[in-house]
Structures are given as structure tokens and as C-alpha cells.
C-alpha positions, 0 to 999 in steps of 0.5 A: 284623325286627318290625313297628312301628305305622305313624306314616303310610300310607307307613311302613316296618315295620322295626324299625332303619329305613335308607338306601340309596344312591339311585344313578342316582335320586338324580341324576335327582332333581337335575335332573327335574321336571315340565314346566313346574311351578315349583321346589316344596317336595321335604320334604327328599327331593331334599336327603336325596338329595344328602347320601347322595350325598355321604356315598357319595363321601365313604366312597369316597375311601381310599387306593387302590393304583395298579393295574399293566396286566392280562395280556390284553384291555382289561380292567385286573388286579388287581395280580398276574400271574395267569400266574405258577405259585403254589408248591404249599403253602398260604400263611398266613391272617391272622386273621379280618378281618385282611387286608382291614383292613389298610391300605392296603386292597386294590383290585379290579376289579370288573365289575357286569353288569345288563339290556342298555339299562341300561349307563350309568344302572348307571354312573351309579348306581354312581358316585353310590355313589362308585366315581367311575371306573365306566364303561359296558360290555358288558352291565354297568359296570366300576369297582375298589373295595377289599372294603368298596365291593364290599360296599356295591355288593352292598347298595346297587345297584338296577341290577346283576344280580351285583358279580363280583371279577375274580381272574385273567386271561391271553391263551389260545389252547387249552382248556389254557390256561384250565386252566392259568389257574385253576390258578395263581390262589389260590382258597384266599383265598376258598374251600376244600375244605369249599365246594360250587363252581359254575362257569359259562362265557360267552363273545363272540366266542371261537374255542373250540370247546365252551363246556362242555368249557372249563367242565370245564377251569376247574374242574379246574384250581380243584379240582387247586389246592385239592387240591394244597394242602389235600387235598380237592377241593370238591364242584360243586353248581349248584342251591345253591352256596357259592362261584361262578366265572365264566369270560368269554372273549373272542377271545384272552382269558380272564378268572375273576370271583369272584361276590361276590352269590350269587343274582342281585341283582334276587332282593330277597326280597320276590317271591313273586306274579310276576303274568304276565310280570313285570319283574326288579326291577333292570329295573323300578328301571333304567326308574324311572331312565330315566325320570328319576322324582323320587322326591318327585313323583308315580308312576302305574302305570296296568298295574302288574300285581304291582306291582314297579315301584311297591315299586321306586319306594316302596323308592327314595323311603324309601331302602331298600337293595335289598339289606337283607333277602337273602342273600349269596355273599360271605357264605360266603367265607373271611375273611368280616368278619360284624361289618364287614357288620353295623355296614354293614347297620346304618348302612344301616338307620338312615337309612331314611325314616319314611314317604313324601311322595308318592303312588304309585298302581297300577291293573290290570284283574284283581283278582287281580294287584292282590291279588299286589301288596298281597301282594307289598308286605305282604313288602316290609315296605310298611305298608298304604296306602303303596301306592294299589292298585286294581281299574281300567282304564287307559283311564279313570283319572283322575291323582292329582295334577296333575303327576307320572309314568306309568311303565308294562310295559303287556301285549304280545306274549303279554300283549296282548289281540288282542281289544282293538285300541283299547286304545291309542287310547283309553288315549292319549285318555284321557292327552291329556284329563286328565293334560297336565302329567305325564310318560310312560314305557312299555316295549314289544316293539311298535315301532310303539307310538307310532303306535297312540297317536298321540303322538310320543315325545320319546325312545325309548331301545332296553332288552331285558326278558329276550331281548325287544328293547324301546322305553322310549317317552318322552312328554311331555304338554303341556296346549297341544300336544292339541286336543280 
């Protein structure tokens, strides 16, 4: 990618601009608007979002074979009996790319984990991307897709943490059942001894006494199968693996997933300056979705830190796919169709909007944080001036437009200054005095924040910021609601 001369302060510096599926934000943009404000001209932004959603849906209307029931638990299977032992000879593989180009396309059950509290928003995003059967679950969403859909989910999902393809599932009662399940799964389809392997294990209500031993049994089963079929076993590498497998254990079931993402999807490829206690990028995108922010409307973050919320908002408004500038795990798997992947990214780049139509403003009292935000914006390929970043105080900032959204991650927990107890009262006074007509969404681990601000939230949504049990408080600032 190379820099082009920006056509406006909001121009994205990409040689081949691209679009992302807007996911949940596209659907929210259809319904959201500042309170009491009449419908206004959207400069085509909302129409583009609707067109993007329709296009994503059309791409998904491929013939999908009826999927047989799974072997255990309530998770659907993937069209194979994972308990049936496979013959110990390696099946002939089709020429590169031929298998996944065949019709009808093989359909997989896919699980996309996400931060707790974003499950419903993630399911809405996936549906907008064309995965019509997406349903929220525990800490994620489940859907079905062919292999091309798996690639699209990795490229376009802003809220998912990973895209995991289910490859085997069976009832288990002891650790050796995990060994047998892993040994009976055709891993040679995706990787072999030439790839470095990592296996991770998680569990909910599993009676297994040692997850570490369960993890070892899964690794042994995978390596035993590949050694029997191909004469060697893969090396284990927990730092830079080529192939990742996830084992999930429930009360009586084991499920094996192939991780197609590699590094977590919140790693967009632009962040180096993290600032103090930054939001992860997919949580930032999720907060914008939960807040109902309209990408055609102004956005202000008065505690912007290193700029994560604003950069995510800029990519949403411009239609930049969150995975456009990063590598993925599926690129290192066997039979990766590099041409298909290149075509998918080229199509996405061609749909990025040339410039921002609305102001995105960030304020922070720390000059170093503003410098970090500017550097992050530059690495995110946003042109100078795409974001309006200023050193300032949330208690004194003025609105950049008559109406819009404030979405912010103010200091709390370790970031909260103990010697500034009047912060919330004074900030709320500024909001009441100058921001009538604005929507406000604030994430905080302080569940009594509304009392400190003396504002009544119209909604409070539980959401986790890492291990912190937080709430997203949403306020509507109506001019006639406050007396001065």
C-alpha cells in the first residue's frame, strides 16, 4: 500500500480503497438518529450501508447442503461422524483449491467468540454479513458457512475475537476419549508435519480433573494420526504456530475447532501506542454498536486516550474491513486458495469510501495520549485531519455539531484519579449545559456512575472489559430535561 494525495481531511491513504461489511453498525445506522432531530441528508452513507448489507446477503445465498445432527451436546455437527475411525492411509487430496471450489460447497459449523456482553450485537453483525442463521451463545455466536464464508467472516467481522471451524465433536467420559477423538479427526486436510502446532483447551462444567492433561491428550491424538499417515509429527510452538486447534469441554462433550484466525481478530495491525488501559479494538467497535452510533453522525470521545474508539469509528464510517491489513491463520493451512483470498480483499478495497462525511473528535488532558492517538491514526492509514484530536478537558469541551454521539471509556479503576472527586459532577454539568440533543454512552466498572453524574440512564448494558465487570450506561440529553 502507498500513500495517495488525500482528497479531503478524512481521506484514507490506501492505494486501492475498500469496503467492509458494516455488520451491526449498518443495521443500527438504519434506525439511529439524534433525538428529536428530523431526518437529514446522509450524503449517501446510510444508503451505501444498506447496499453493502444487501450485497453481503446475496453472496451468502448459495446452495448449502442439509447438515446432519451432531454427535453430542447441543452443537450441530459438520457432516461427518467424528467417532468413526478413519483408515490409516492418507486420502488423496485434490489439486490446490479444487476441493473448496467444488459445488455444492461444503458447509461448516462456525463459532465466533467475542467479549461478554457483545453476543447479540455480534449475531446481528454476522446476519448483516449474510450469515442468516447466526445466533448468539455463551461469549460468542454460532453460524454456518462454506470456506469462502469463513474467509469473509475473518475479513469483515469487527466484533469477533476469532473464527473457529468445528471439525469434530463427541461425548467424552475420560481423558483417553479425547485422545481417540483427536486421532480420528482428519487433520491432514488442513495441516501436516511441516506446520508448527498449538493446542488450547477451555472448559465449562467439565468433570475432567486436569485441563492440562486433556490438552496433552488432544495434542497426542493429532500428532499420532499425522505420524501414522505421513511419517512425522508436527512440532509444538505456542508462540508462532502455523496451525491452531481449540479443544472445548462441556459437562459430557468434547468439541475440536480449527482456528482460522491465528492472532486474535482485535489485532487490526495498526496499534503500537496502547496508552493507559486501552480498550481492545473489537470491544470498542462493540460499544459503538451497542450505543447505536450512526456512522453518518458526529462522534465525540472526551476521554479519547490513544484513540481506539475514534479509529474504529473512522474505519466503520469509511467501510474499511477490520482485517484488511493483517495476516490470518488460514493463509498457512494446506490448500489455501491465495487467488480467492486476493480477489476477496481486492473487492473489499475497491469499496472503501474516499473520505469521511462527518466530524470525529477526541479530547484528552494528557498530551502524550493525544500524540499516541495521532500516531495510531497514521498507522491505521487515516489521512492527517481525518480525526480532530485536541488536548483539553472533558469538563470544558464544546460540541462540534448541534447533535451527535458521545461514546467514551473514561478513567475508572486504576485509571481514576483519587484526588479529583468532582470530575463526574463537573463533566455532567457541562453535558447538561452544552450538549442537549446528544446521545451519550459511557462504559465504566463503577456501577454507581449515574448517581455521581446525577443523570438517569435510559439503558445499562452489562459488558466485560477484560476481567472488569462493567456497564455501558446510555443517556439521552434532552434540552427540556434539565434546569440551569
